[in-house]
C-alpha positions in Angstrom: -211.2 -65.0 -309.7 -207.5 -64.6 -310.4 -208.3 -61.5 -312.5 -210.3 -59.9 -309.7 -207.6 -60.7 -307.2 -204.9 -59.1 -309.4 -206.8 -56.0 -309.7 -207.1 -55.7 -305.9 -203.6 -56.7 -305.2 -202.1 -53.2 -305.0 -204.5 -52.4 -302.1 -203.5 -55.5 -300.0 -199.9 -56.6 -299.6 -201.2 -60.0 -298.2 -203.0 -60.7 -301.5 -199.8 -59.7 -303.4 -198.0 -62.4 -301.4 -200.5 -65.0 -302.5 -199.9 -63.9 -306.2 -196.1 -64.3 -305.6 -196.9 -67.8 -304.3 -198.9 -68.7 -307.4 -196.1 -67.5 -309.7 -193.6 -69.4 -307.5 -195.7 -72.6 -307.8 -195.8 -72.3 -311.6 -192.0 -71.9 -311.7 -191.4 -74.7 -309.3 -193.7 -77.1 -311.3 -191.8 -76.1 -314.4 -188.6 -77.4 -312.8 -187.6 -73.8 -312.3 -186.9 -73.3 -316.0 -186.9 -69.6 -316.9 -190.3 -68.4 -318.3 -191.5 -65.0 -319.6 -194.6 -63.3 -318.2 -196.8 -64.6 -321.1 -195.9 -68.2 -320.3 -196.5 -67.7 -316.5 -199.9 -66.1 -317.3 -200.9 -68.9 -319.6 -200.1 -71.5 -316.9 -202.3 -69.4 -314.5 -205.1 -69.3 -317.2 -204.8 -65.5 -317.3 -205.7 -63.9 -320.7 -206.7 -60.4 -319.6 -204.0 -57.9 -321.0 -204.1 -55.8 -317.8 -203.7 -58.8 -315.5 -200.9 -60.1 -317.6 -199.1 -56.7 -317.2 -199.5 -57.1 -313.4 -197.8 -60.4 -313.6 -194.9 -58.8 -315.5 -194.8 -56.0 -312.8 -194.7 -58.5 -310.0 -192.0 -60.6 -311.7 -189.8 -57.5 -312.2 -190.4 -56.0 -308.7 -189.6 -59.3 -306.9 -186.6 -59.9 -309.1 -185.2 -56.6 -307.8 -186.0 -57.8 -304.2 -184.2 -61.1 -304.9 -187.3 -63.4 -304.8 -186.9 -64.2 -308.6 -184.0 -64.1 -310.9 -183.9 -62.7 -314.5 -181.1 -64.9 -316.1 -182.0 -63.4 -319.5 -184.0 -60.4 -320.4 -187.8 -61.0 -319.9 -187.3 -64.5 -318.5 -187.7 -65.4 -314.8 -187.0 -68.2 -312.5 -187.0 -68.8 -308.7 -183.9 -67.9 -306.8 -182.4 -71.0 -305.1 -183.4 -69.6 -301.7 -186.7 -71.0 -300.5 -189.3 -68.3 -300.7 -192.0 -70.3 -299.1 -191.6 -72.8 -296.2 -194.1 -75.1 -294.6 -193.9 -75.5 -290.9 -195.7 -75.6 -287.6 -196.7 -72.5 -285.6 -195.1 -72.1 -282.1 -196.9 -69.3 -280.4 -195.3 -67.0 -277.8 -196.8 -65.2 -275.0 -197.0 -61.8 -276.8 -199.0 -63.0 -279.7 -196.1 -63.4 -282.2 -194.9 -66.8 -283.2 -192.1 -68.8 -284.7 -192.8 -71.2 -287.5 -190.7 -74.4 -287.1 -190.0 -75.7 -290.7 -190.7 -79.3 -291.6 -187.3 -79.5 -293.0 -185.1 -79.8 -289.8 -182.1 -78.1 -291.6 -184.2 -74.8 -292.1 -184.1 -72.2 -289.3 -187.2 -71.1 -287.5 -189.1 -68.2 -289.0 -190.4 -65.3 -286.9 -193.9 -64.1 -287.7 -195.3 -61.0 -286.0 -198.8 -61.1 -284.6 -200.4 -59.0 -287.4 -198.8 -61.4 -290.0 -200.1 -64.6 -288.6 -203.5 -64.1 -290.4 -205.5 -66.2 -287.9 -203.0 -69.0 -287.7 -203.1 -70.6 -284.3 -200.5 -72.6 -282.1 -199.6 -76.0 -283.7 -201.2 -75.2 -287.1 -199.3 -76.3 -290.2 -198.8 -73.3 -292.3 -197.1 -72.0 -295.5 -194.9 -69.0 -294.8 -193.5 -66.4 -297.2 -190.0 -65.6 -296.1 -188.9 -61.9 -296.6 -185.5 -61.1 -298.1 -183.2 -61.1 -295.1 -181.6 -57.9 -294.0 -178.1 -58.3 -292.5 -178.0 -59.4 -289.1 -181.7 -59.9 -288.9 -183.5 -63.2 -288.0 -185.6 -65.0 -290.6 -188.9 -63.2 -290.8 -192.1 -64.1 -292.7 -195.8 -63.9 -293.1 -198.4 -66.8 -293.2 -200.0 -67.1 -296.6 -201.9 -70.3 -296.1 -203.2 -72.4 -293.2 -202.7 -75.9 -294.5 -204.2 -77.8 -291.4 -205.5 -76.7 -288.2 -203.9 -78.4 -285.2 -207.2 -78.2 -283.3 -210.6 -76.4 -283.6 -211.9 -77.5 -280.2 -210.8 -75.5 -277.1 -211.7 -75.6 -273.3 -212.6 -72.5 -271.4 -215.0 -70.6 -269.3 -218.2 -69.1 -270.9 -219.2 -65.5 -270.2 -222.8 -64.7 -271.3 -224.4 -61.2 -271.6 -227.8 -60.2 -273.0 -226.8 -60.1 -276.6 -223.8 -62.3 -277.1 -221.4 -64.8 -275.3 -217.8 -65.6 -275.5 -215.4 -68.3 -274.1 -212.2 -67.4 -272.3 -209.8 -70.1 -273.4 -207.7 -71.9 -270.7 -204.9 -72.7 -273.1 -202.2 -70.0 -272.6 -201.2 -70.3 -276.3 -204.7 -69.6 -277.6 -204.7 -65.8 -277.4 -208.2 -65.2 -278.8 -211.5 -65.5 -277.0 -214.1 -67.4 -279.1 -217.4 -65.5 -279.8 -220.5 -67.7 -279.4 -223.9 -66.7 -280.8 -226.7 -67.1 -278.1 -228.3 -69.7 -280.5 -225.2 -71.9 -280.2 -224.9 -72.1 -276.4 -226.3 -75.6 -276.3 -227.6 -75.1 -272.7 -224.5 -73.7 -271.2 -224.8 -71.3 -268.3 -222.7 -68.3 -267.4 -219.4 -69.2 -265.7 -219.5 -72.9 -266.6 -216.5 -74.7 -268.1 -217.2 -75.8 -271.7 -215.8 -77.2 -274.8 -216.2 -74.8 -277.8 -215.6 -75.7 -281.4 -214.6 -73.0 -284.0 -217.1 -72.9 -286.8 -216.0 -69.7 -288.7 -213.4 -67.0 -288.7 -214.5 -64.2 -291.0 -211.9 -62.3 -292.9 -210.7 -59.3 -290.8 -212.5 -60.4 -287.7 -210.4 -60.3 -284.5 -212.1 -63.3 -282.9 -213.3 -66.7 -284.3 -216.9 -67.8 -283.9 -217.8 -71.1 -282.3 -220.5 -73.2 -280.8 -220.6 -75.0 -277.5 -220.2 -78.8 -278.0 -219.9 -80.0 -274.4 -220.8 -78.6 -271.0 -218.0 -79.9 -268.7 -219.5 -78.6 -265.4 -219.0 -76.0 -262.8 -215.6 -74.3 -262.8 -213.3 -75.5 -259.9 -215.0 -78.8 -259.3 -212.6 -81.7 -259.4 -214.5 -83.8 -262.0 -215.0 -80.8 -264.2 -211.3 -79.9 -264.2 -210.1 -83.4 -264.8 -212.5 -83.9 -267.7 -211.5 -80.4 -269.0 -207.8 -81.7 -269.1 -208.8 -84.8 -271.0 -210.9 -82.8 -273.5 -208.1 -80.2 -274.0 -205.6 -83.0 -275.0 -208.2 -84.7 -277.2 -209.1 -87.7 -275.1 -212.7 -88.9 -275.2 -214.6 -89.0 -271.9 -216.7 -92.0 -272.8 -216.6 -95.0 -275.1 -219.0 -95.0 -278.0 -222.0 -97.3 -277.5 -221.0 -99.7 -280.3 -217.6 -100.2 -278.6 -219.2 -100.9 -275.2 -221.7 -103.3 -276.9 -218.8 -105.2 -278.5 -216.9 -105.4 -275.2 -220.0 -106.5 -273.2 -220.6 -109.3 -275.7 -217.2 -111.0 -275.0 -217.7 -114.0 -272.6 -215.5 -114.3 -269.5 -215.6 -118.1 -269.6 -212.6 -119.8 -271.4 -213.7 -122.5 -273.8 -211.9 -125.7 -274.9 -211.3 -123.9 -278.3 -209.6 -121.0 -276.5 -207.0 -123.4 -275.0 -206.0 -124.9 -278.3 -202.3 -124.3 -279.1 -201.6 -122.9 -275.6 -199.1 -124.1 -273.0 -200.8 -124.8 -269.7 -199.2 -123.0 -266.7 -202.2 -123.4 -264.4 -200.2 -125.7 -262.0 -197.1 -123.5 -262.0 -196.8 -120.9 -259.1 -197.8 -117.6 -260.6 -198.5 -114.2 -259.1 -198.8 -110.4 -260.1 -197.1 -107.5 -258.4 -198.8 -104.1 -259.1 -199.6 -100.8 -257.4 -202.1 -101.1 -254.5 -204.8 -99.3 -256.3 -204.4 -101.1 -259.7 -207.3 -102.9 -261.3 -205.8 -103.7 -264.7 -203.2 -106.5 -264.2 -201.2 -106.8 -267.5 -198.4 -109.0 -266.4 -197.8 -112.0 -264.2 -194.7 -114.0 -263.4 -194.6 -117.8 -263.0 -191.7 -119.5 -261.3 -190.5 -123.1 -261.2 -187.3 -124.7 -260.0 -186.2 -127.3 -262.6 -184.7 -130.7 -261.9 -181.3 -129.5 -263.1 -181.3 -126.7 -260.5 -182.1 -124.0 -263.1 -185.2 -121.8 -262.9 -188.1 -121.6 -265.4 -189.4 -118.0 -265.3 -192.4 -117.0 -267.3 -193.4 -113.5 -268.1 -197.1 -113.9 -268.9 -198.9 -110.9 -270.5 -202.7 -110.4 -270.9 -203.6 -111.8 -274.4 -205.6 -108.8 -275.5 -205.1 -109.6 -279.2 -207.2 -112.7 -278.6 -210.2 -110.7 -277.7 -209.6 -107.4 -279.8 -210.0 -108.4 -283.4 -208.4 -106.2 -286.1 -210.9 -103.6 -287.6 -213.5 -104.3 -285.0 -215.1 -101.3 -283.2 -212.9 -102.2 -280.2 -209.8 -102.2 -282.2 -210.5 -98.9 -284.0 -211.2 -97.2 -280.6 -208.1 -98.7 -279.0 -206.0 -97.5 -282.1 -207.5 -94.0 -281.9 -206.7 -93.7 -278.2 -203.4 -95.7 -278.5 -202.8 -95.4 -274.7 -204.5 -95.3 -271.3 -204.2 -91.9 -269.6 -203.1 -91.7 -266.0 -204.4 -88.5 -264.3 -203.7 -87.7 -260.6 -207.1 -89.2 -259.5 -208.2 -91.5 -262.2 -207.2 -93.7 -265.2 -208.9 -93.3 -268.6 -208.4 -96.7 -270.1 -207.6 -97.5 -273.7 -210.0 -100.4 -273.5 -213.5 -100.5 -271.9 -213.6 -101.6 -268.2 -215.2 -104.9 -269.2 -211.8 -105.8 -270.8 -209.2 -103.7 -268.9 -210.4 -104.6 -265.4 -212.3 -107.9 -266.2 -211.8 -110.3 -269.1 -208.2 -109.4 -269.8 -207.0 -108.5 -266.4 -204.8 -111.2 -264.7 -206.9 -111.3 -261.5 -206.0 -113.9 -258.9 -207.7 -117.3 -258.6 -209.0 -117.1 -262.2 -207.9 -118.9 -265.4 -206.5 -116.3 -267.9 -205.3 -116.3 -271.4 -201.8 -114.9 -272.0 -199.0 -114.4 -274.4 -195.7 -115.3 -272.7 -191.9 -115.2 -272.9 -190.6 -118.1 -270.9 -186.9 -118.4 -270.0 -184.8 -121.0 -268.4 -182.2 -119.2 -266.3 -179.2 -120.5 -264.4 -178.1 -119.2 -261.0 -176.2 -116.4 -262.6 -179.2 -115.2 -264.6 -177.8 -116.5 -267.9 -180.5 -117.5 -270.4 -180.2 -121.2 -271.2 -183.4 -121.5 -273.4 -186.2 -119.2 -274.4 -189.7 -119.8 -275.6 -192.5 -117.4 -277.0 -196.1 -118.4 -277.4 -199.6 -118.4 -276.0 -200.4 -119.7 -272.5 -203.1 -120.2 -269.9 -202.3 -119.3 -266.3 -204.0 -119.3 -262.9 -202.6 -116.5 -260.7 -202.2 -117.7 -257.1 -201.7 -114.4 -255.5 -202.1 -110.6 -256.2 -199.3 -108.6 -254.4 -199.2 -104.9 -254.1 -195.6 -103.5 -254.4 -195.7 -102.8 -250.7 -196.6 -106.4 -249.9 -193.9 -107.8 -252.1 -191.4 -105.4 -250.6 -192.3 -106.6 -247.2 -191.5 -110.2 -248.2 -188.1 -109.0 -249.7 -187.2 -107.1 -246.5 -188.4 -109.6 -243.9 -187.5 -112.7 -246.0 -190.8 -114.4 -245.1 -194.4 -114.5 -246.3 -196.4 -115.9 -249.1 -194.1 -117.3 -251.9 -191.1 -115.9 -250.2 -188.6 -118.4 -251.8 -189.9 -117.5 -255.2 -189.9 -113.7 -254.7 -186.4 -113.7 -253.0 -184.9 -115.8 -255.9 -186.5 -113.6 -258.5 -185.1 -110.5 -256.7 -181.6 -112.0 -256.7 -181.8 -112.7 -260.4 -183.1 -109.3 -261.1 -180.2 -107.7 -259.3 -177.8 -109.7 -261.6 -179.8 -108.7 -264.7 -179.8 -105.0 -263.6 -176.1 -105.0 -262.9 -175.3 -106.5 -266.2 -177.6 -103.9 -268.0 -175.6 -101.0 -266.4 -172.3 -102.6 -267.1 -173.3 -102.7 -270.8 -174.0 -99.0 -270.8 -177.7 -98.6 -269.7 -178.5 -95.2 -268.0 -180.4 -95.1 -264.7 -182.7 -92.1 -264.5 -184.4 -92.1 -261.0 -186.6 -89.0 -261.2 -188.9 -88.3 -258.3 -192.6 -89.1 -258.9 -195.1 -86.8 -257.1 -198.2 -88.3 -255.6 -201.1 -86.6 -253.9 -203.3 -87.4 -250.9 -206.8 -86.5 -251.9 -209.9 -86.0 -249.7 -213.3 -87.4 -250.8 -214.0 -84.5 -253.1 -210.6 -84.9 -254.9 -209.0 -81.9 -253.2 -205.3 -82.4 -252.4 -204.5 -82.5 -248.6 -201.0 -83.7 -248.9 -198.1 -84.2 -251.4 -195.5 -86.9 -251.2 -192.8 -88.4 -253.3 -193.2 -92.1 -254.5 -190.4 -94.4 -253.6 -189.1 -97.0 -256.0 -187.8 -100.0 -254.1 -186.7 -103.6 -255.0 -190.3 -104.9 -255.7 -190.7 -102.2 -258.4 -187.3 -102.9 -259.9 -187.8 -106.7 -259.9 -190.9 -106.4 -262.0 -189.2 -103.8 -264.2 -186.2 -106.0 -264.9 -188.2 -109.0 -266.0 -190.4 -106.9 -268.2 -187.3 -105.4 -269.8 -186.0 -109.0 -270.3 -189.1 -110.1 -272.1 -189.3 -106.9 -274.3 -185.6 -107.2 -275.2 -185.8 -110.9 -276.0 -189.0 -110.7 -278.1 -187.4 -107.8 -280.2 -184.1 -109.9 -280.6 -186.0 -112.9 -281.7 -187.8 -111.1 -284.5 -184.6 -109.1 -285.5 -182.7 -112.4 -285.8 -185.5 -114.0 -287.7 -185.5 -111.3 -290.2 -181.8 -111.6 -291.1 -181.0 -112.5 -294.6 -183.4 -112.1 -297.5 -186.6 -112.3 -295.5 -187.4 -109.0 -293.6 -190.1 -109.1 -290.9 -192.0 -105.8 -290.2 -192.2 -105.2 -286.5 -192.8 -102.5 -284.0 -189.7 -101.5 -282.1 -189.1 -99.1 -279.2 -186.3 -96.8 -280.5 -184.1 -94.4 -278.6 -181.4 -92.5 -280.4 -178.1 -91.5 -278.8 -178.2 -87.9 -277.5 -177.4 -84.8 -279.5 -173.8 -83.9 -278.5 -174.4 -80.2 -278.4 -177.3 -80.6 -275.9 -175.3 -83.1 -273.8 -172.2 -80.8 -273.8 -174.4 -77.9 -272.5 -175.7 -80.2 -269.8 -172.1 -81.4 -268.9 -171.1 -77.7 -268.4 -174.0 -77.2 -266.1 -173.4 -80.4 -264.1 -169.8 -79.4 -263.7 -170.9 -76.4 -261.5 -172.2 -79.0 -259.0 -168.9 -80.9 -259.2 -170.1 -83.7 -261.5 -168.0 -84.7 -264.6 -169.5 -86.1 -267.8 -167.0 -88.1 -269.8 -168.0 -87.6 -273.6 -165.5 -89.9 -275.3 -167.9 -92.6 -276.2 -171.5 -93.7 -275.6 -170.4 -96.1 -273.1 -168.4 -93.5 -271.1 -171.3 -91.0 -271.4 -173.6 -93.7 -269.9 -171.2 -94.6 -267.2 -170.6 -91.0 -266.0 -174.3 -90.2 -266.2 -175.0 -93.3 -263.9 -172.3 -92.1 -261.5 -174.0 -88.7 -261.4 -177.5 -90.2 -260.9 -176.2 -92.3 -258.0 -174.3 -89.5 -256.5 -177.2 -87.0 -256.7 -179.8 -89.2 -255.2 -181.5 -87.5 -252.2 -179.7 -84.2 -252.8 -181.6 -81.0 -253.4 -180.4 -80.7 -257.0 -181.5 -84.3 -257.8 -184.7 -83.3 -259.7 -183.1 -80.4 -261.6 -180.2 -82.4 -262.9 -182.2 -85.5 -263.6 -184.8 -83.4 -265.6 -182.0 -81.6 -267.5 -180.2 -84.8 -268.3 -183.4 -86.4 -269.6 -184.1 -83.2 -271.7 -180.6 -83.6 -273.2 -181.5 -87.1 -274.4 -183.4 -88.0 -277.6 -187.1 -89.0 -277.2 -188.0 -92.6 -277.4 -190.5 -93.5 -280.2 -192.2 -96.4 -281.8 -191.0 -97.3 -285.3 -190.7 -100.3 -287.7 -187.0 -99.4 -288.3 -184.6 -101.9 -286.5 -182.8 -99.4 -284.3 -181.3 -99.7 -280.9 -182.4 -98.3 -277.5 -179.6 -96.0 -276.3 -180.9 -95.5 -272.7 -181.2 -99.2 -272.1 -178.1 -100.1 -274.1 -180.1 -102.8 -276.1 -179.5 -103.4 -279.7 -183.2 -104.3 -280.2 -186.2 -103.4 -277.9 -189.9 -103.5 -278.2 -193.0 -103.1 -275.9 -194.6 -106.5 -275.4 -195.7 -106.3 -271.7 -198.6 -103.9 -271.5 -201.3 -104.5 -274.2 -204.1 -103.5 -271.8 -202.9 -99.9 -271.7 -200.7 -99.5 -274.9 -201.7 -100.2 -278.5 -198.1 -100.8 -279.7 -198.0 -103.9 -277.5 -201.2 -105.2 -279.2 -199.5 -104.7 -282.5 -196.4 -106.6 -281.3 -198.5 -109.5 -280.1 -200.3 -109.8 -283.5 -197.0 -109.7 -285.4 -195.3 -112.1 -283.1 -198.2 -114.6 -283.4 -198.2 -114.3 -287.2 -194.4 -114.9 -287.5 -194.5 -117.8 -285.0 -197.1 -119.3 -287.4 -194.6 -118.7 -290.3 -196.9 -116.2 -292.0 -195.4 -113.6 -294.4 -194.2 -110.2 -293.3 -196.9 -107.5 -292.6 -197.2 -104.2 -294.5 -194.3 -102.0 -293.2 -196.0 -98.6 -294.3 -199.2 -99.5 -292.5 -197.3 -100.3 -289.2 -195.0 -97.3 -289.6 -198.1 -95.0 -289.7 -199.6 -96.8 -286.6 -196.3 -96.5 -284.7 -196.0 -92.8 -285.5 -199.6 -92.2 -284.3 -198.8 -94.2 -281.1 -195.8 -92.0 -280.4 -197.9 -88.9 -280.9 -200.7 -90.1 -278.5 -198.1 -91.3 -275.9 -196.7 -87.7 -275.8 -200.3 -86.3 -275.6 -201.1 -88.6 -272.7 -197.9 -87.6 -270.8 -198.8 -83.9 -271.3 -202.3 -84.5 -269.9 -200.9 -86.3 -266.9 -198.5 -83.3 -266.3 -201.5 -80.9 -266.7 -203.4 -82.8 -264.0 -200.3 -82.7 -261.6 -200.0 -78.9 -262.3 -203.6 -78.5 -261.5 -203.4 -80.3 -258.1 -200.2 -78.5 -257.3 -201.9 -75.2 -257.9 -205.0 -76.3 -255.9 -202.8 -77.4 -253.1 -200.9 -74.1 -253.0 -204.1 -72.1 -253.2 -204.5 -72.8 -249.5 -200.9 -71.6 -248.9 -201.0 -68.1 -250.4 -198.7 -65.8 -248.3 -196.7 -68.8 -247.0 -193.0 -69.0 -247.4 -191.1 -72.1 -248.7 -187.5 -73.1 -249.6 -187.1 -74.1 -253.2 -184.7 -74.9 -256.0 -184.5 -72.9 -259.3 -185.7 -75.5 -261.8 -185.9 -73.4 -265.0 -185.0 -70.0 -266.4 -186.7 -68.0 -269.2 -186.5 -64.5 -270.5 -189.6 -63.5 -268.4 -188.9 -65.4 -265.2 -187.5 -68.3 -263.3 -189.2 -71.5 -262.2 -188.8 -72.7 -258.7 -189.7 -76.1 -257.3 -190.5 -76.1 -253.6 -188.3 -78.8 -251.8 -190.9 -79.9 -249.4 -193.8 -80.7 -251.7 -192.3 -80.6 -255.3 -194.8 -77.9 -256.4 -193.4 -75.7 -259.1 -194.2 -72.0 -259.8 -192.7 -68.9 -261.4 -191.0 -65.8 -260.1 -191.6 -63.1 -262.8 -188.5 -61.0 -263.4 -190.7 -57.9 -263.2 -191.4 -58.8 -259.6 -187.7 -58.8 -258.5 -187.3 -55.2 -257.5 -183.5 -54.8 -256.5 -182.2 -54.8 -260.1 -183.1 -55.2 -263.8 -182.6 -59.0 -264.5 -182.0 -60.6 -267.9 -181.6 -64.2 -269.1 -178.2 -65.7 -269.7 -179.4 -68.6 -271.7 -176.0 -70.2 -272.2 -175.2 -70.3 -268.6 -178.7 -71.3 -267.3 -179.1 -68.2 -265.1 -180.6 -64.7 -264.8 -178.2 -61.8 -264.1 -178.8 -58.4 -262.6 -177.6 -55.7 -264.9 -176.2 -53.3 -262.3 -175.2 -55.4 -259.4 -174.4 -58.6 -261.5 -176.1 -60.8 -259.0 -176.8 -64.2 -260.5 -179.6 -66.7 -259.9 -178.5 -70.0 -261.3 -180.4 -73.1 -262.2 -180.2 -75.4 -259.1 -179.7 -72.5 -256.6 -181.7 -72.7 -253.4 -184.1 -69.7 -252.9 -186.8 -68.6 -250.5 -190.1 -67.9 -252.1 -193.6 -66.7 -251.0 -196.7 -67.9 -252.7 -198.2 -64.8 -254.4 -201.0 -65.9 -256.6 -202.6 -69.1 -258.0 -204.6 -69.2 -261.3 -206.4 -72.5 -261.2 -207.9 -72.2 -264.7 -204.4 -71.7 -266.2 -202.8 -74.1 -263.8 -200.3 -71.3 -262.9 -198.5 -70.6 -259.6 -196.8 -67.2 -259.1 -194.1 -66.8 -256.4 -192.3 -63.8 -255.0 -188.6 -64.0 -254.3 -187.9 -63.5 -250.6 -184.6 -61.8 -250.4 -182.4 -61.7 -247.4 
């Protein structure tokens, strides 16, 4: 095979690259010791004299180009410069791509469209890097697709007499997928479908695929929401064996279930959740103690009691890792039987929990803490609005308990911010939908004291559980645990944000982490309700590191906690299930769990969390596009929320819908991006459009399939 390949190599430069790679692999495996062409040939099992001569030619030619070195006559080794790099493909709109290396210290490599060789967005590839010409960016060519990021895509099928193809919704998938008529699987022209790539013949422009799922008629709400779930890899149904296992779990609590649990059924307990919630993860119990202190229990649904490791339920929950919250529906991590039934802390029912119970004095100081399994009986289910009414009117069911909890929450919150936590209050967009799921209104969700009260006690439980394990693991014995980690921000990113914020009159003090947090909090407080709130908040969040799950005992920068975990939402987050299992094991003095196994699970959970957030954003984008489809030609006031080399994003102030003004549609000048200063600048008149500027826009076009909104700038 190698012999045939070498004979053909002069005809195809791509094949020559593969030969260079083979030689490079030999030299690398030989610890980069200088070898002659005979030694290289032998290691490649090449005996044919002509083929060996070709090896010598390639070694000499590539030495002249700087790929190999010839330290002594006839002997070659790799230059220290990396010739091949492994990384992920990040596709651009014009069909070219950048490969982002796995090694974070390596620079991105530009790959032109014709040198991608069928690599798609997100694929892990091996790239050959060309010798760099002065002043040029790193350029390369894909020589191997190591793993495909995905082979399933969502789009609309077009069928003719002799063939069919699917127009893919994903903007970064630039190839239609050809589908033989024998592989339509019942799909009809114009339907939205899921298509799986089965082959991509050498030299073919388009891949070949088969239809795996018919999602429905394009434009129907159910079809589009299911398409978003399928696009991000979330299953639409639970496998039968998972449902069967869930349905076999009894609702009744037995005497055996109560063994080893503290009984809180006589203690006042309630839940506070969104009005439309069905899965109640957490409840709070409240009791005034004889010494005047308060016993406050944070009781969390004991999912790990029902979901047994390696069961069908557990494997499915691990795979999903999280519930997904789209605009009009929740796709639960666990089947409804558990998420809305057995595990949900519904009122007037006995329920099994895992709890963090604290004795607090009047100044919210923790006197004692206890962690363990409990049984509760929730007396009342409050919506956030109902609890807020009690706080504001100072009367209603359990008013004394709620008012005291709110008072203590204020102290906990104030203490958290004094210790350097950062408050990001970004606006959350909600839609009013008609019976078909069509948006008839958009509003911004307000976060009031009732939301913050629950949040502060959940933070307390998460923090104290993490601290308990971290302290227990001091000394020789180390306990594997799942932490929620948040690194301090990259100073360069934060510096760029500080320069931008200064344009609005906000100063960021970067002397220390504490000073950064303090000035960011002042900014967030000051900006609340102002037109630039969302832009500044989003930019500030982008300048921060991303929070992840890990077994490493690291701190949480945003909350200013030395140790933090997720303990409070096991119905909707798999890491919380892992935390419950580990905490239960260590309370029973069991040995430490396998760190590598839990690190892999943590990394998977972080990936799925990001994917769920992307799916949620896609559903919001779709509903925004659907809402503005009825407003084509209408004019709105907006804020510039992003700038790119091809256009600027504008968020409408009134309804928070975001669309793009393409630079080619601004006719009074030729505009280019000034990346450093977050603006676009006219080349003749030097007019600037700056991130955060107020502009008037007209809705030009809406593409529902691509969830894109196009605006035209209305100039005075």
